[in-house]
Every structure is written in structure tokens, then in C-alpha cells.
LUMFISE-751546 format. One record per residue: residue in three letters; x, y, z of N, C-alpha, C in turn. Coordinates in steps of 0.05 Angstrom, whole numbers, plus 5000, padded with zeros to 4 digits. Layout:
ALAXYZXYZXYZ ...
END
This chain:
UNK182017004091184516974096186016724080 UNK188116774089190416624073192116464092 UNK190916294113192716174139194115924124 UNK196115914118197615654116200615714121 UNK202115454127205315464143206115614113 UNK206115664097207515764076207816094082 UNK205516084084204716464095205016564121 UNK206016374137205116454163208216544177 UNK208416784190210616854196211116844227 UNK209816754244210416654273208316534282 UNK208716404297206816194309207516064343 UNK206216154358206016064396203515924394 UNK203415704415201715624429202315444440 UNK200515254463201015044475201014704467 UNK201914594484202114284470198614124472 UNK196914324481194114334483192814454455 UNK194614544443192814654405193514404397 UNK190414414379190914074358192114174341 UNK191914404324191614574297195014664295 UNK196814444288199614554292200414784269 UNK198414954257198315204243199315444271 UNK198015324294198115614301200215454338 UNK202515334326203515414344206615224333 UNK209315194342212015164329213115004356 UNK213814684338214514454343212114344367 UNK213414204394210314114404208814364424 UNK209714534414209014794442209614814463 UNK209015004474209915044500207714944525 UNK209514874543206814684559204314854574 UNK202314614566199814714583199514774615 UNK198714994621198715004652196115004662 UNK196415004685193414894704192815164708 UNK190015264698188915574697189315534733 UNK190515864739190715884776190616194776 UNK189716374790189416634798191516794806 UNK193116764781195816814786196817074762 UNK198917234764200117444758202117284741 UNK201817234718204617004704204217104667 UNK206317004658206717074635208616824613 UNK208016794598210216614577211016844572 UNK214516784558215517044545218216944540 UNK218917084513221416924496223816894512 UNK225416784517228116734527229516994512 UNK231117044533232517344526235317124522 UNK235116984546238616864548239116644532 UNK238116444536238816214516238715924538 UNK237916034558238415804584236315664580 UNK233715744569230615654583229715654605 UNK230915914614229916024644230615844663 UNK233515624663234515494688235015764707 UNK233415594729234415754760238015734768 UNK238515504753241515404769243315374744 UNK243115394714245215314697247415614703 UNK249315544703250715854711251815944681 UNK254116024679255516164656254616434645 UNK254716524621253516784606251316714587 UNK249916834581247516794568248916704530 UNK247016444524248316464492246716564480 UNK245016714482243916834458244617174455 UNK246417244476247717514483245717664485 UNK242917574499240517804504239017854486 UNK239417734466236917764436234817534438 UNK232417634423230317304437230617104422 UNK229816964436230216644420227216564400 UNK228016474377226916414365227316134340 UNK228215954355229415684337226715584320 UNK223915644331222515514321221215294327 UNK221615314349220415064376219115274399 UNK216615304408216015504430216515354457 UNK216915074464218314984479220814984491 UNK222215064472225715244473225515454477 UNK224115754459224015924453221916174482 UNK220215954495218816134514219616044543 UNK219616244559219616084595217216284612 UNK216516064627214116124642214816214672 UNK214416494674214816544707212516754715 UNK212416664746209616794754211616904779 UNK209817144795210117314820210917184837 UNK209416834843209916774871211516514864 UNK212816504838214016204837212315954835 UNK209515944818208115774825207815564811 UNK208215314823208715124794204415034789 UNK205515214764202915114748203214874717 UNK205714854715205014574704207514684677 UNK209314934679210615004664214015024671 UNK214714994698216415074715215715264736 UNK217315254754217315434778219415634771 UNK219515894770221016074767219816314780 UNK221016494794219816724804219916914781 UNK218617104769218717334756216117534749 UNK215817604725214817854725213417804697 UNK210817884699210317894669211218044646 UNK211518364665213318514645212318634616 UNK208818724617208318794583209119004574 UNK209819024557210519264542209019224512 UNK209219594504207919744480209419804462 UNK209319964441210120074425211820324436 UNK210720434453211720664465213420544494 UNK214720234495216420144516219220284501 UNK221520264527224220244511224620064497 UNK226120044485227719874464230019734472 UNK231519534469233919364477234719564461 UNK237919714477240519824475242319744487 UNK242619524491245919434504247819424497 UNK247719474470250519504459251819724463 UNK249119934457250420204452249820394482 UNK249920274503249420284525251620134551 UNK253220104538255119914558255620004588 UNK256119694599256519794630259219674629 UNK260319874653263119834668262919774701 UNK265019784706266219914736266720044744 UNK265420174763264720484775268020594781 UNK268720334797272320314798273720124787 UNK274720264764276220054748278519944770 UNK280320094786282419984799282619804819 UNK279419724818279719394841276819174826 UNK277419024843276418754817272918824822 UNK272018624804269518734798267618574824 UNK268918364833267818294859268518414885 UNK269918674882270818874906269619054916 UNK268719144945268319424936269619644919 UNK268019884915264819974916263419794894 UNK265019554876263419454852261619324858 UNK261719124877260118964892260018954921 UNK257718914931257718974968256018774972 UNK256718584992255418445006254918465030 UNK252618515044251618605070250818425079 UNK250618325108249918045116247718135138 UNK246718335141244418435153241518265141 UNK240418185153237417985152235518215149 UNK234418205125231718385125229618165116 UNK228818065128226017835131223517935116 UNK222918165115221018345110221618355075 UNK223718485072224418475041225418275029 UNK225018015024226717775024228917815017 UNK229917895046233117835047234417725074 UNK233617485072233617305102236717295100 UNK238017325082240417225090242217515078 UNK240917655083242617925072241318105052 UNK244418275042243418315009246018314991 UNK245518364964247918394945247618654933 UNK249718804937249818994919251419064885 UNK249519074859252619054845252119324825 UNK253819474833254519714817255519694790 UNK255119844773255919904749255320154731 UNK257520324722257020544706256620494676 UNK253220684673252920624641254420904629 UNK254420844592255021054588254321014556 UNK252721264554251421334531252221304504 UNK252921144497253821084471252321144440 UNK249321244441246821214430247321424405 UNK249221664418249721864393247522074402 UNK246022044418242522214426242122194452 UNK240022404454240522364492238222134491 UNK238121974518236621814523234921894553 UNK232621884539230422044565228621834577 UNK228921544570228121394595230421124589 UNK230720994614232720824619232020584636 UNK232020364630231320174649233019934641 UNK232419624654234519434664232319154664 UNK231819014638230618804647232918604652 UNK231318354667233018174687232417864658 UNK234717824652234117584627234717384639 UNK237217334666237517174686238517254704 UNK237116994717237917024756238216784764 UNK239916794779239216514803237316554821 UNK234716504818232216534839230316274847 UNK228716354856226516074873225216014849 UNK224815764838226015574857228815404845 UNK230915514866234215394860234815304872 UNK235215044869236814784877238914844906 UNK239414714924241514694943244214754930 UNK245715034939248315044923248015264896 UNK246015324896245015574878244215784893 UNK244416034892243216234906239716364900 UNK238516364910236216494907236116844916 UNK236517014898235917204891233417424889 UNK232717584896230017724905231018004883 UNK230418114874230618324854229218544873 UNK231118764885229518974900230019224893 UNK227719474904228819824898230719814907 UNK232220084905235020154922235120404917 UNK235920544933236320864932238920984927 UNK239121254923242121344914244121294944 UNK245921244938248021254959250921384953 UNK252521454966255021524963257121454971 UNK259221374961261521254968263521384958 UNK265621294969268421364967269721204941 UNK270721324928272321134900275221094910 UNK275820894917277720814919280020874897 UNK279920914877281420944854282121314859 UNK281021424867280921834861280421904897 UNK279321694906279121884932276522044939 UNK275122014911273522224914270322074916 UNK268122234928265622154931264422084906 UNK262521834909261821724882258421674891 UNK256921864876253221824880252921644858 UNK252221424874250321174856247921134860 UNK246921204835244321174838242520964840 UNK239720894853238420714856237220654839 UNK235320404833233720384809230920244823 UNK228620224803226820224823224819964812 UNK224719704827222519544819220419684808 UNK219919584780217019704765214419514771 UNK212919634780210719594776207919704757 UNK205519554753204819284763206119074742 UNK206318924747205018814777206818784800 UNK204618704823206218824851208118584854 UNK210218554863212118344871212518344899 UNK212018254915211318194937213918044950 UNK214417864931217017604941219417634920 UNK219217934912221218024904222318064870 UNK223118104852222918084825224417814821 UNK224317724797226117484782227317534759 UNK225517364739226717334704224417544698 UNK224717664673223117864660222218074684 UNK223218154698222918384719224718694709 UNK222918804716224419104698225019324723 UNK227319434722227619674740229219954726 UNK227420154737227420424723229420484737 UNK230620724713232420904730231121174736 UNK229821304751228321544752230321744755 UNK232521714747234622034746234722044723 UNK233621894703233821964672231321984665 UNK230522244651227722324651228222534622 UNK226022614615226022734583227723034595 UNK226523144625228023324630230223374643 UNK230823064645235423104652235122794646 UNK236022834614236022614597239322544603 UNK240022264599242822284597244322394574 UNK245622514573247022574545247922404532 UNK250122494506250922294488253222354505 UNK255322084498257422054523258622094543 UNK255222154572254322164584254821914611 UNK255721874627255121674645253221624666 UNK253221454683251321564706252821264726 UNK252821254750253020924764250320904773 UNK249820594771247220564782247920304800 UNK245820184816246919994839244119754834 UNK245019594828242719274827242919204862 UNK240619254873239919084902238418824900 UNK239318614911238218394911238618234934 UNK235818164942235418064973236217734967 UNK238017654985238417344984236417195007 UNK235316994992234116785009234316505015 UNK236816484999238716274998241716354989 UNK243416195002245916274992247416074974 UNK249216134960251015974938251616074916 UNK252315974890253516104869250216234859 UNK251316494847249616694830249516724812 UNK248216864788248516994765246417234768 UNK247417404751244417664746245417794728 UNK244117784700244717884675241818104672 UNK243418304660240318504650241218644623 UNK239018634612238318764584237619094592 UNK239919244572238819434576236719614560 UNK234919824571232819874547232120234547 UNK232420284526232120594528230020724508 UNK229921014508228721134492230221414488 UNK229821454467231421684459228821964466 
END
């Protein structure tokens, strides 16, 4: 074994790790062992998992690797538990070699109705109807986007990974949003007066997310399969449904992941 800092490719460890070879910087915060579904995952936004910092993602959706584990990794669990590394709602979101990979640049999102603003229906719809059992005490927010396949090949699996969201535990004045499963809906396009079919997205399990989705949760597009691929140059309209547990300023960013 040739274990040394000169041959090391990467290292991830907590502050409790005494051997500096097995961590970068001081390490990520050590947590209290609890029976929760949690994960440390690389920050894909660049805000360190903040539940309140606004604006876009400095990282542009790419993984952080600054050489400091505390800055590069974010802790989240399915209940927003205070285990010692910050409270934020999210999912472990395990991935393997057969998982879809990040293809945001080749599957750009655009407004489904470009003749109206991003904040106007049908591009974005605010519903004030309370739905307490589904983590929507103050109603829901539906964000709709058109996804275009610019990969040059068929896309047979498509999903969206949440890389930044205002969610629990958000301070007063910042929204607490919970990612939900949605169904297909049909709306009238104000640009053409024609019907638009907007596909739903499904909050992926496991893990079970009874409090709703947050950081690192993923949503699958069930309409895109091996039998019904998204063809090169083809488009689909999707909606992202967010339950509102606290009102305020908000943000919601996803990476687009795909398989050929």
C-alpha cells in the first residue's frame, strides 16, 4: 500500500479523524449517531447547503472540490434533524454506475409559454389551497419548464436532482418548500390558445420522505423510458410541485440527469 499525501487522489473524513491523510482541511463536522436516513454529499450549488442564501448557484451545478471537506460537503436527512452538521431537509439519494448522469447543459430548460413572464401562469402557478397532510400548509407552487434534448441521441431515462432549495430549517422571511410528486395536467397555452400537456414528476424513493423532498432529492420523469425515449431535438413539458410550509422569498434549482 502506498498511502501518502503525494499519491492521494481524494480524501473525505470528519473532524474526529485524527489521521490527516484521510481528510482534507479540518474535515466535515462530526455528527451524533442517530437512527435517521442521512447523507453527506458534495455541494453541487456552491452555497454550502444554506437554506437562506438567495441568488444562483456559483458552482453552476458542478461538484465542489476545493480541498476542504467542510466546505465541499453538505449534510441533510429526511427529517431535518439537528445531528451536529446543520439542519436541512433532504435525501441520501444514493447513486451507482448505472444511474443517470448530469446532462444539464445538453438538456436545457425553457419557459413552456415564452410570451408571458417566468412568474406568470402557466410557467408558474401559486395555489393557496391548504393541503396539510402533504406538507403544503400554505398551498403549493408549481414551476413548469420545457426540456429539450440536445444530446444528439435518444434519452431513455430522465430525472431532476435538487441542488438548491429554500427549505427546512429556513429562517423567517425565507420560504420552507417541500418537493412533492405531481401528475400530468393540461393547460391552455396563452401564446397559441392550444392545449399543453404538462408531465408530472415523481419524488424518488427510497428513502421515504414523509416530510417532503429537499436537498439532493430526485424527481423522475416517468414518461421517458426505453420504450418511449425523448428523441434528439424533442421536447417535453414538466412541472415541479412544491408544498409551502412557510412563506417568504424562495429559490429552487435542479440538475438534469439522463441516460442514453
